[in-house]
C-alpha positions as CSV (number, residue, x, y, z in Angstrom):
1,M,-18.1,-31.5,1.4
2,I,-17.3,-27.9,1.8
3,Y,-14.0,-26.5,0.8
4,G,-12.7,-23.0,2.0
5,S,-13.7,-20.8,4.7
6,G,-16.7,-19.3,3.2
7,C,-14.7,-15.9,3.3
8,P,-14.8,-14.0,0.0
9,E,-11.2,-13.3,-0.5
10,L,-7.8,-13.8,1.4
11,Q,-5.1,-11.3,0.5
12,V,-1.6,-12.4,0.9
13,S,0.9,-9.5,0.3
14,N,4.7,-9.2,0.5
15,S,6.0,-5.6,1.2
16,G,9.0,-6.2,-0.6
17,I,9.7,-3.9,-3.9
18,G,8.1,-5.7,-7.0
19,S,6.6,-8.4,-4.9
20,P,3.0,-9.4,-6.1
21,A,0.1,-9.4,-3.8
22,W,-2.2,-12.3,-4.1
23,A,-6.0,-12.7,-3.9
24,I,-7.4,-16.1,-3.0
25,W,-11.1,-16.6,-3.6
26,S,-13.5,-18.9,-2.0
27,P,-15.7,-20.9,-4.2
28,A,-18.5,-20.3,-1.7
29,H,-18.5,-16.7,-2.5
30,S,-21.2,-15.1,-4.9
31,T,-18.7,-13.7,-7.4
32,Y,-16.6,-17.0,-7.9
33,P,-18.6,-18.0,-10.8
34,A,-17.7,-14.7,-12.6
35,I,-13.8,-15.2,-11.7
36,V,-14.1,-18.6,-13.3
37,A,-15.8,-17.2,-16.6
38,D,-13.3,-14.5,-16.7
39,F,-10.4,-16.8,-16.4
40,Y,-11.9,-19.0,-19.0
41,D,-12.5,-16.2,-21.6
42,T,-9.2,-14.6,-21.2
43,H,-7.1,-17.9,-21.4
44,D,-9.4,-19.5,-24.2
45,Q,-8.8,-16.2,-26.2
46,Y,-5.1,-16.5,-25.7
47,R,-4.9,-20.0,-26.7
48,D,-6.8,-19.3,-29.7
49,A,-4.8,-16.2,-30.6
50,M,-1.4,-17.7,-29.9
51,E,-2.3,-21.2,-31.4
52,T,-1.3,-22.9,-28.0
53,L,-4.2,-25.5,-28.6
54,D,-1.7,-28.3,-27.9
55,V,-0.8,-27.3,-24.3
56,P,-1.9,-30.1,-22.3
57,L,-4.1,-28.1,-19.9
58,G,-7.8,-27.8,-20.4
59,L,-10.1,-24.9,-18.9
60,Y,-12.7,-25.6,-16.7
61,P,-15.5,-26.7,-17.5
62,E,-13.6,-29.0,-19.9
63,P,-12.7,-32.5,-18.8
64,G,-9.7,-32.0,-16.2
65,G,-9.8,-28.4,-16.9
66,L,-8.0,-25.7,-14.8
67,L,-10.2,-24.0,-12.2
68,P,-8.8,-20.9,-10.8
69,F,-8.8,-19.9,-7.2
70,S,-5.9,-17.2,-7.0
71,S,-4.2,-14.8,-9.2
72,N,-1.8,-12.0,-8.4
73,S,-1.2,-8.4,-9.2
74,K,1.3,-9.4,-11.9
75,G,-1.3,-11.5,-13.8
76,N,-0.2,-15.1,-12.7
77,W,-2.9,-17.5,-11.5
78,L,-3.1,-20.7,-9.3
79,A,-5.7,-23.2,-10.5
80,W,-6.8,-26.7,-9.4
81,Q,-6.2,-29.2,-12.3
82,T,-9.7,-31.1,-12.0
83,I,-8.7,-34.5,-12.8
84,G,-10.2,-37.0,-10.4
85,V,-11.8,-36.4,-7.1
86,P,-11.2,-32.9,-5.4
87,E,-9.0,-34.3,-2.8
88,N,-6.5,-35.3,-5.4
89,W,-6.5,-32.3,-7.6
90,K,-3.1,-30.7,-8.2
91,T,-2.2,-27.2,-7.9
92,V,-1.0,-25.5,-11.2
93,Y,0.9,-22.2,-11.1
94,I,0.1,-20.4,-14.7
95,Y,2.3,-17.8,-15.9
96,T,0.6,-17.8,-19.3
97,Y,-1.3,-20.5,-21.2
98,D,1.7,-21.5,-23.3
99,H,4.3,-24.3,-23.4
100,D,6.6,-24.2,-20.4
101,E,4.8,-21.3,-19.0
102,Y,3.2,-23.2,-16.0
103,E,4.0,-25.5,-13.2
104,I,2.0,-28.4,-11.9
105,F,2.6,-29.4,-8.3
106,D,1.3,-32.8,-7.0
107,M,-0.4,-31.3,-3.8
108,G,-3.3,-29.4,-2.9
109,F,-3.5,-25.9,-2.2
110,S,-3.2,-26.1,1.5
111,E,0.1,-28.0,1.2
112,F,1.2,-25.5,-1.5
113,L,0.7,-22.7,0.6
114,F,2.4,-24.1,3.4
115,Q,5.4,-25.1,1.4
116,W,5.4,-21.5,-0.3
117,L,5.3,-19.7,2.9
118,T,8.1,-21.9,4.6
119,R,10.3,-21.5,1.3
120,K,10.4,-25.1,0.7
121,L,8.7,-25.0,-2.7
122,P,10.9,-24.4,-5.8
123,I,9.1,-22.2,-8.1
124,R,10.8,-21.4,-11.4
125,Y,10.6,-17.6,-11.5
126,W,10.3,-17.0,-7.5
127,N,13.9,-15.9,-6.1
128,P,13.8,-17.2,-2.5
129,D,16.8,-14.9,-1.6
130,R,14.3,-12.0,-2.0
131,W,12.6,-13.1,1.2
132,N,14.1,-12.2,4.7
133,V,13.2,-15.2,6.7
134,T,13.6,-13.4,9.9
135,G,11.4,-10.7,8.6
136,V,8.2,-12.8,7.6
137,S,5.2,-12.1,9.9
138,F,1.4,-12.6,9.7
139,S,-1.1,-10.4,10.6
140,Q,-4.8,-10.5,10.6
141,G,-6.5,-7.9,8.3
142,I,-9.9,-8.0,9.7
143,N,-11.2,-9.2,13.0
144,W,-13.8,-11.4,12.2
145,L,-14.5,-12.3,15.8
146,K,-15.9,-8.9,16.9
């Protein structure tokens, strides 16, 4: 089974002041293993330094560990919680690898993205009033069809 488009990266941006830009990576891209390794190293060092070893989230390739697929310009991450079969993996929003600094959503990334873009997903530190719903638009950055 293949997940993702094979496209190396998708950018999701909001032109609002202070709004983070998101990069979403395809596991099929050649740099993806380096992104996973960097995520593991950064968060493993953090949990060791901050003694947050009892946070109930592992880091991939630990059993059930977090497998990243997106980050934003503010240092937040989105990851899959790799428990069970991939079709049932939950999406985790990570602020920092610490107690109460993450949110687990019982849905895959496609549903998460849809709920987020339609403003139906309550996320702790996101202020939905900052989005002007009438001003939301989508544009293609690169025409892949040419």
